C-alpha positions, 0 to 999 in steps of 0.5 A: 478528419472525416467528411462533414462540416469543417472548421475554417476559422479559429479565434484564440483569446490570449495575451501569450501568443508565443505559448500557443504557437504550436497549436496555431501552426497545427490548425493552419496545417489542417487548412484552418485560419487562426487569429489571436486576439488580446481584446474582446472589442476587436471581435467586432472587426470579425462580425462578418466572419463568425468563427467556428471555434473560440479558444480562450485562457482564464483571463478572458472567461468573463468576456466569453459569456458576453461574446456568447450573448452577443454573437449567438451560439459559438463553440467556446473552449477554455485552455487551462495550463494545469488541472488545478487551474481548470478548477478555477474556471467558473463556467461548466464547459462541456470541452476543454484543453489542459495545456500541460497534457496536450502541448506535447501532441497538438496534432491530436489536439486539433483533431479532437477540437475539430471533431468536437465542432463537427459532433456539436453541429451534427448532434443538433440534427441527430434522429433518435432512430438512427442508432447506428450513427449515435453509437459511431459518434459516441465510440469515435469520441470515446476512442479519441479521448482515451487516446489522450489521457486514458481516463474513462470517466472523461471519455464518457463525459465527452460522449455524454451529449449523444446519450439523451438523443436516445433516452432521457435521464436526470443523472448520468454517472460512471462508477469506477470499481477499479478506484471505487469512485463515482463521477457525474458525467455532467461535472457536478459533485456527488453528495454522500447520500447520492453515493449511497443511492448509486451504491445500493442500485449498483449492488442490486443490479450486479446481484442480478446480472453480474454476481461475480462482481458484487464484492467490488462494492463496499458495504459501508455508507457515506450518509445517515439515510436508511433508504437513499434511493427513496430519499434521492427520489430515484424512480427508475435506472438503467445500468450497464457494466464494463466487466473485468478487474482492470483499470476500466472496470466499472458501471455506467448508469442513467437515473430518472426521477420519473417511473417506467422510463427505461424500456427493453429496447433502451437496454438492448441499445446501450448493451450493444454500445457497451459491447463496442466500448469494451472492445475499445477498452480491451484494445487500448488497455493491452496497448497501455499495459505493454507500454507501462511494462516496457517502461517499468522494466526499463527502469527495473534493469537499471537497479544495481541491486537484485530486484524481482517482481513476483506475480503470485497468481501465475507463480512467476517472477520477473528478474532484472539484469543485475539478478540475472548476471548474479545467478547466471540465469539469463531469462527475464522470467523464472518460476516462483519455485526457482526464486524460492531456491535462490532466496531461501526465506520463509515465503509463507510469512513473507506473503502473510506480512505483505499481502494480508497484513500489508507490512514491509518484510525485511530479512537477511538472507544467507546464500551459500553452504559454507560460512566463508563463501556465502553471500549476505543480502539485506532483502526487503519485500513489499506488495506491488501496488497499482501495477498494470500487468500484475493484479496480485504481486510482490516486489523484492529488492536485495542489496549485497551486504557481504562485505559489511557482514564480514566487518560486523563479524570481525567486530562481533568476534572481537567483542565476543573474545573480550567478553569471554576474557573478562569473564575469568577475572570477574569470576575470580574478584567475585570469589574473593569478595565472597571469601572476604564477606565470609570472614576468611581473611579476618573480620571486617568492620561494619564499614568494610562489610558495606564497602564489600557489599557495594563491590559485590553488587557492581560485580554482579551488574558487570557480569550481567552486562557482560553476559548480555553483550555476549548473548547479542553477539551469540545470536547475531553471529550464529544465526544457526539452523533451528534445532527442531524437536518435538515439544510438549507445550504444557511441559515447556511452560511448566519448566519456565514456571519452575525457574521463577517460583523462588524469585517471584515469591521473594516479591510476593508475586503470582505467576499464573498460567491460562493454557489448555490441558491438552495442547498438541505437541509441536515441532520447534526449537525448544531451547530458543522458545525457553530463552524467549519465555524466560526473557519475557517472564524476567521482564515482567518480574523486573517491571512489576511491583510487589504483590502483583500478578503475571499471567502466561497464556498459550495456544496452538490454533489449527496446529500451525502456530505457537502463540504465547502471551505474557501479561503483567500489571506493572509500570507499562511503557510510555507511548513515546518509548513504544517504537524504540522498545526493541532497539539495542541498549535502549532504556527508559528514563525510569529504567536508568534510575531504578533498575539494573540491565543493559537494555538488550533483553528485548532486542535479543528476544526479537532476534531469536524469534525472527530466526525461526520465522516468528514475530513479537509485539506488544500492548502497553499503557503507562502505569497499567501494565504491558502484554507481550505477544509471540507468534511462531510457525510450527508443525503440529502433531498429536 
């Protein structure tokens, strides 16, 4: 505690003396006398010894107004248990204690309270010319406040009482570019129109003085005002920035309803002040970052799965202890390229999904050259939000599911073998049903023909079911390396069209294309793309009415992606079913009633597309139709 007028006598109004025992002892350890009162009329006994500080909880707030009128200018400080309780206080108190924050470090709290008392007494006699002293007091208040809770707007509010000793203002604000939040430092709320006015003033200031920060201010408006600055009556402003992209990045500003209030001298003073604040912020931010980094990595190393935090700017990855033990690379930081070698997945698709589209990317990763010895990981990647030491990053967590995968493979082998063995007897029964229909075994009566047709129809249904199950197992089991070949896109689409000419004409349906004549050649897996398109065109046929139209459109934008869409105007998909449409064996109620199938087509299609790093999605409206979109990465060449 610095020299100056000292706190000698403190009064605490509370019915819960035991709760604040640590605070009372902290004051007494600094040479202060403390009395706890639970009734305001007892204050008469202390009239000859007026207190330097009066602390009170919410129960006594109304009494404090009377005490202030009766006993003159006292430093009154409310104590709230939480921030929520603080909002329930009616007065606009310049200083306050939130016990849930401060109870863990009462020594620092008492220093702040004593400093508050000293600064209040000094500010009454501050000479505006004594700018160095004012700067020192402001920086001192900010430093003490930031030590406590690291919120710059609160720290500036604590120091704001010194600002008008230098220059008058009607509004004093802090605009956090980190959180896009505007705070009036006197505690008042910010109206939508005032927000717009501060946005306009701040943007104009940055345009002239810090153009590299201009994109941090959004363009949208909160009010209907076309000229919010004029409508708010703001005639002059003085703004300064805290540069950077960290949590303290922002603008502090003074606004006046009068013209020509702020001079060059004012600007120079606050520029020097801002420079001092910036040094404090950098120092504290570095301490905070180190502390938070230690906390994060302490938790990080306790994860019993592979975990990596990826800094996309520095191309580095922080890996946890489990990752190190598995790979034998005993370093906390590896290069992004080293991580890519270990997790051989489509990282361009990962970054696009997580950073650009803000989606979680989930994928199975197979590690190892030989199927018997390879490890299988269920890998989830997401962008890392609000990490203090990484501005542009990803977090990857991978769980070893090798044992589960082996069980799944065994189940798949069993189902595959059963499906394969079922094909032979089904084929034989179908052949004999066909012979009977042809009259080889004798002429069938009309009833026998009807029964024979029912048998034939259900055999075909059984055969489709077996083939669908077999396709699912095959797509899961193989996860084969894509067979990349040079593909003529126009020829690929034509081949699919030819497969469906007869079927579509049987329902008087039209199958059209909307593609350019000179689409470039691409490099991708031809068989896989044909199977995907066949599945989608088959679905469009199945769910469309007679005489309707199906359109296939395709493009290769920038020779980087093959994009195709299949649009129908059939029955569509109800909203309640849309999030389940790619699940295996899922069928809508209408499907179950009217259409054959096992509900595996779209599930197989999605698996196939994901094998080559692509994606599938759709839009649909019930009774109006659906459009399925596919996008896969390609290497294009003319």
